[in-house]
Every structure is written in structure tokens, then in C-alpha cells.
C-alpha positions as CSV (number, residue, x, y, z in Angstrom):
1,M,1.4,-8.9,7.8
2,Y,4.3,-10.7,6.1
3,D,5.8,-14.1,5.6
4,V,9.4,-15.0,4.7
5,K,10.5,-18.5,3.7
6,A,13.7,-19.9,2.3
7,D,13.3,-23.0,0.2
8,I,16.8,-24.6,0.4
9,D,16.1,-27.3,-2.3
10,R,15.1,-24.7,-4.9
11,N,17.6,-22.1,-3.5
12,R,14.8,-19.6,-3.5
13,I,13.3,-17.1,-1.0
14,T,9.7,-16.2,-1.1
15,I,8.6,-13.0,0.6
16,T,4.9,-12.2,1.1
17,I,4.1,-8.6,2.2
18,G,0.7,-7.4,3.1
19,N,-0.3,-4.4,5.2
20,L,2.4,-3.5,7.6
21,E,1.4,-2.0,10.9
22,D,4.4,0.2,11.8
23,E,8.1,0.8,11.7
24,A,8.8,-2.0,14.1
25,E,7.1,-4.5,11.8
26,M,9.1,-3.2,8.9
27,Q,12.3,-3.7,10.9
28,T,11.3,-7.2,11.8
29,L,10.5,-8.0,8.2
30,A,13.9,-6.7,7.1
31,Q,15.6,-8.9,9.7
32,A,13.6,-12.0,8.7
33,V,14.6,-11.5,5.1
34,K,18.3,-11.2,5.9
35,A,18.2,-14.2,8.2
36,E,16.4,-16.4,5.5
37,C,18.9,-15.3,2.8
38,Q,21.8,-16.7,5.0
39,K,20.2,-20.2,4.5
40,L,20.6,-20.0,0.8
41,K,23.6,-20.3,-1.6
42,K,24.9,-17.5,-3.8
43,G,22.8,-17.3,-7.0
44,F,19.5,-17.7,-5.2
45,T,16.2,-16.4,-6.6
46,C,13.4,-14.5,-5.0
47,I,9.6,-14.2,-5.4
48,T,8.1,-11.2,-3.7
49,D,4.4,-11.5,-3.4
50,L,2.9,-8.0,-3.2
51,R,-0.7,-8.8,-4.1
52,K,-1.9,-7.7,-0.7
53,Y,0.7,-5.0,-0.2
54,E,-0.5,-1.5,0.6
55,V,1.7,1.5,-0.3
56,Q,3.6,2.5,2.8
57,D,5.1,5.8,4.0
58,D,8.3,6.9,2.2
59,M,10.3,5.7,5.3
60,F,9.5,2.2,4.2
61,E,11.5,2.6,1.0
62,D,14.6,3.0,3.2
63,Y,14.0,-0.5,4.6
64,V,13.3,-1.9,1.2
65,K,16.6,-0.5,-0.2
66,E,18.5,-1.8,2.9
67,T,16.9,-5.2,2.5
68,Q,17.5,-5.4,-1.2
69,E,21.2,-4.4,-0.8
70,A,21.6,-7.1,1.8
71,M,20.0,-9.6,-0.6
72,I,22.4,-8.6,-3.3
73,H,25.3,-9.0,-1.0
74,A,24.0,-12.4,0.1
75,G,24.1,-13.6,-3.6
76,L,20.6,-12.7,-5.0
77,A,20.5,-13.6,-8.7
78,K,17.0,-12.9,-10.0
79,V,13.7,-11.5,-8.6
80,V,10.1,-11.8,-9.8
81,R,7.4,-9.7,-8.2
82,V,3.8,-10.9,-8.0
83,R,1.5,-7.8,-8.1
84,R,-2.2,-7.2,-8.3
85,E,-3.8,-7.2,-11.6
86,T,-5.6,-4.0,-10.9
87,G,-5.8,-1.4,-8.1
88,L,-3.0,0.2,-6.1
89,L,0.4,-0.2,-7.7
90,G,2.4,-0.8,-4.6
91,H,5.0,-2.7,-6.6
92,F,6.2,0.7,-7.9
93,Q,7.6,1.4,-4.5
94,F,9.7,-1.7,-4.8
95,D,10.7,-1.0,-8.4
96,N,12.0,2.4,-7.5
97,A,14.0,1.1,-4.6
98,S,15.5,-1.8,-6.7
99,M,16.6,0.6,-9.4
100,D,18.5,2.6,-6.8
101,V,20.4,-0.5,-5.6
102,G,21.0,-1.8,-9.1
103,Y,18.6,-4.5,-10.2
104,H,15.4,-5.0,-12.1
105,A,12.6,-7.4,-11.2
106,E,10.0,-8.8,-13.6
107,N,6.4,-8.2,-12.6
108,V,3.7,-10.8,-13.0
109,T,0.3,-11.3,-11.6
110,T,0.4,-15.0,-10.4
111,M,2.6,-17.1,-8.3
112,E,2.6,-19.7,-11.0
113,A,4.0,-17.3,-13.6
114,A,6.7,-16.2,-11.1
115,E,7.8,-19.7,-10.4
116,K,7.8,-20.6,-14.1
117,I,10.2,-17.7,-14.9
118,L,12.6,-18.6,-12.1
119,D,12.4,-22.3,-12.8
120,E,13.3,-21.8,-16.4
121,N,16.4,-19.9,-15.4
122,T,17.8,-22.5,-13.0
């Protein structure tokens, strides 16, 4: 389960990722993110909602890195991740991948906190 939306007015992409079924869904998610990024201007921001995300097979990290690199190339400026307050720490999988491609995302536990951080920087 995932949802990807570009908000052209705010120059922001919101990516919600839950439990992904298989590699085909991972590929579709990666393509959706790349397509939505093309709707935004350089300097766009991103909220990645991982509150329902379940840690995936290591193969998924390759897709995460590929997608993060594409976002950087498209003009990504800042990312905030929304993670669970407790329980599985799936956001670490994203943190590891983003460090490999050269950026750091702040981690918060609510969408409101994520939006506040990004709105203050625009």
C-alpha cells in the first residue's frame, strides 16, 4: 500500500508507504514518485509518511536509493519523515539509504510536525 501526491502550490511531494506486497509494487511506487517529482519545481520538499511501513527485504533498499537519487536529481531540497512513536523502526531502512545517497531527513511522529518544519523553511 502506498500513495504519492505532488502538491504544486506548496512545491511538495507527500509519499505514504505501508506494507508493500512484492517487488512489482516496489517498482510501481518508485515510478510513481519519479513521475510526481516531475510536476514540481527544483527546491521542492518531501514528507515521507512511514507510520504504517513494515521493514522490507534488503532488495527494497535498492529501490529506496534509486528513488532518493532520482528525487535529488529532480531538485529535492528537504525531507521530513513521519515515523511511528513506538514499535518497528522501519524509518532506519530509509535513513541508511539516504545517507548513502547524500542527504539527511529529520524524523518526527506527526504529519503536523513535518508540515511545520517544511513550512518554516519555505
